[in-house]
N, CA, C and O of each residue as an XYZ file, in Angstrom:
232
protein
N      91.952    122.171     95.280
C      93.020    122.092     96.107
C      94.054    123.081     95.673
O      94.360    123.203     94.487
N      94.607    123.808     96.657
C      95.818    124.796     96.459
C      96.668    124.125     95.446
O      96.872    122.919     95.580
N      97.261    124.862     94.306
C      98.121    124.382     93.479
C      99.651    124.156     94.061
O     100.330    123.218     93.644
N     100.078    124.955     94.919
C     101.294    124.594     95.743
C     101.225    123.421     96.360
O     102.098    122.560     96.254
N     100.052    123.293     97.133
C     100.088    121.901     98.037
C     100.019    120.720     97.004
O     100.719    119.747     97.284
N      99.294    120.665     95.878
C      99.155    119.683     94.752
C     100.474    119.408     94.227
O     100.756    118.259     93.887
N     101.348    120.394     94.123
C     102.798    120.154     93.355
C     103.695    119.522     94.588
O     104.623    118.755     94.331
N     103.364    119.889     95.933
C     104.317    119.421     96.954
C     103.950    117.924     97.177
O     104.798    117.060     97.400
N     102.627    117.696     97.098
C     102.193    116.151     97.228
C     102.794    115.244     96.156
O     103.324    114.153     96.369
N     102.620    115.910     94.844
C     103.323    115.201     93.820
C     104.805    114.737     93.877
O     105.235    113.596     93.709
N     105.458    115.828     94.139
C     106.966    115.764     94.395
C     107.166    114.696     95.321
O     107.946    113.788     95.033
N     106.470    114.709     96.529
C     106.825    113.499     97.595
C     106.448    112.308     96.987
O     107.273    111.399     97.071
N     105.296    112.055     96.329
C     104.799    110.852     95.927
C     105.884    110.396     94.719
O     106.197    109.206     94.672
N     106.407    111.254     93.830
C     107.416    110.754     92.664
C     108.433    110.281     93.667
O     108.697    109.080     93.632
N     109.003    110.981     94.495
C     110.076    110.443     95.535
C     109.791    109.191     96.000
O     110.556    108.254     95.771
N     108.790    109.061     96.621
C     108.283    107.787     97.247
C     108.326    106.550     96.083
O     108.821    105.445     96.304
N     107.832    106.878     95.059
C     107.674    105.898     93.750
C     109.214    105.345     93.274
O     109.608    104.194     93.083
N     109.885    106.591     93.168
C     111.251    106.174     92.545
C     112.018    105.445     93.638
O     112.605    104.413     93.313
N     112.077    105.860     94.880
C     112.895    105.162     95.820
C     112.568    103.815     96.475
O     113.292    103.024     97.079
N     111.301    103.792     96.183
C     110.586    102.379     96.555
C     110.906    101.429     95.630
O     111.193    100.298     96.021
N     110.905    101.728     94.340
C     111.243    100.773     93.212
C     112.675    100.516     93.238
O     113.142     99.398     93.022
N     113.362    101.532     93.496
C     114.996    101.072     93.423
C     115.317    100.216     94.796
O     116.343     99.536     94.752
N     114.696    100.189     95.770
C     114.809     99.317     96.939
C     114.181     97.960     96.594
O     114.808     96.963     96.951
N     113.061     97.806     95.967
C     112.631     96.531     95.646
C     113.560     96.018     94.583
O     113.937     94.859     94.755
N     113.971     96.598     93.601
C     114.973     96.180     92.608
C     116.279     95.648     93.212
O     116.950     94.739     92.722
N     116.584     96.385     94.437
C     117.997     95.925     95.237
C     117.660     94.552     95.846
O     118.354     93.555     95.645
N     116.526     94.567     96.619
C     116.165     93.320     97.344
C     115.597     92.071     96.537
O     115.367     90.968     97.031
N     115.406     92.448     95.174
C     114.578     91.238     94.482
C     115.629     89.978     94.468
O     116.830     90.135     94.247
N     115.127     88.935     94.686
C     115.569     87.719     94.481
C     115.025     86.927     93.230
O     114.500     87.622     92.360
N     115.075     85.721     93.046
C     114.342     84.987     91.856
C     112.961     84.747     92.343
O     112.445     83.696     91.963
N     112.246     85.549     93.136
C     110.985     85.348     93.371
C     109.974     85.613     92.304
O     110.112     86.631     91.625
N     109.010     84.836     92.093
C     108.127     84.839     91.050
C     106.948     85.796     91.459
O     106.478     86.638     90.694
N     106.586     85.612     92.551
C     105.344     86.432     92.995
C     105.498     86.814     94.451
O     105.691     85.886     95.237
N     105.433     88.200     94.978
C     105.618     88.432     96.408
C     104.480     89.382     96.635
O     104.033     90.175     95.806
N     104.042     89.187     97.947
C     103.119     90.066     98.498
C     103.799     91.455     99.082
O     104.839     91.448     99.741
N     103.050     92.660     98.739
C     103.643     93.826     99.172
C     102.484     94.565    100.056
O     101.274     94.349     99.989
N     103.242     95.596    100.996
C     102.217     96.316    101.712
C     103.070     97.622    101.652
O     104.288     97.668    101.826
N     102.177     98.765    101.356
C     102.701    100.117    101.507
C     101.926    100.847    102.570
O     100.701    100.761    102.485
N     102.435    101.548    103.556
C     101.728    102.252    104.525
C     102.293    103.607    104.534
O     103.467    103.943    104.688
N     101.140    104.396    104.322
C     101.348    105.921    104.398
C     100.765    106.556    105.808
O      99.572    106.486    106.105
N     101.665    107.120    106.552
C     101.216    107.627    107.712
C     101.392    109.050    107.698
O     102.440    109.421    107.169
N     100.680    109.884    108.117
C     100.743    111.297    108.459
C     100.153    111.632    109.764
O      98.983    111.919    110.017
N     101.185    111.543    110.561
C     100.579    111.630    112.086
C      99.776    113.037    112.497
O      98.826    113.120    113.276
N     100.361    114.021    111.826
C      99.759    115.456    112.050
C      98.363    115.605    111.671
O      97.611    116.455    112.149
N      97.975    114.547    110.590
C      96.622    114.649    110.032
C      95.806    113.602    110.413
O      94.647    113.571    110.000
N      96.326    112.567    111.285
C      95.705    111.497    111.628
C      95.531    110.508    110.674
O      94.574    109.740    110.764
N      96.399    110.422    109.701
C      96.101    109.564    108.368
C      96.997    108.414    108.641
O      98.097    108.468    109.190
N      96.276    107.181    108.105
C      97.071    105.972    108.036
C      96.381    105.251    106.998
O      95.260    104.774    107.174
N      97.068    105.154    105.846
C      96.507    104.568    104.674
C      97.447    103.342    104.171
O      98.663    103.487    104.041
N      96.825    102.217    103.921
C      97.512    101.008    103.547
C      96.950    100.518    102.251
O      95.759    100.287    102.040
N      97.973    100.379    101.379
C      97.719     99.655    100.104
C      98.625     98.050    100.145
O      99.795     97.825    100.456
N      97.776     97.329     99.795
C      98.399     95.857     99.625
C      98.122     95.362     98.184
O      97.174     95.820     97.545
N      98.866     94.521     97.731
C      99.044     93.834     96.385
C      99.964     92.943     96.331
O     100.451     92.530     97.384
N     100.424     92.429     95.014
C     101.479     91.416     94.696
C     102.346     92.022     93.512
O     101.843     92.762     92.667
N     103.526     91.701     93.510
C     104.280     91.966     92.263
C     105.090     90.692     91.939
O     105.374     89.763     92.695
N     105.367     90.853     90.750
C     106.132     89.738     90.160
C     105.238     88.981     88.995
O     104.235     89.422     88.435
N     105.848     87.806     88.810
C     104.932     86.910     87.801
C     104.223     85.768     88.204
O     104.937     85.036     88.891
N     103.138     85.361     88.042
C     102.319     84.217     88.513
C     103.168     83.016     88.114
O     102.778     81.875     88.360
């Protein structure tokens, strides 16, 4: 993979990670376990990738 593309992707994903964590922390109530879903969409590439999971304590 091209190094410039690789760095561009990494910068974007870092921004996604940091801003997502901040938004979750702002919205967090005293929930012990919540379901989460993240959808990555790149229309120009025909890409739609979904990640599902849970965060919190059991």
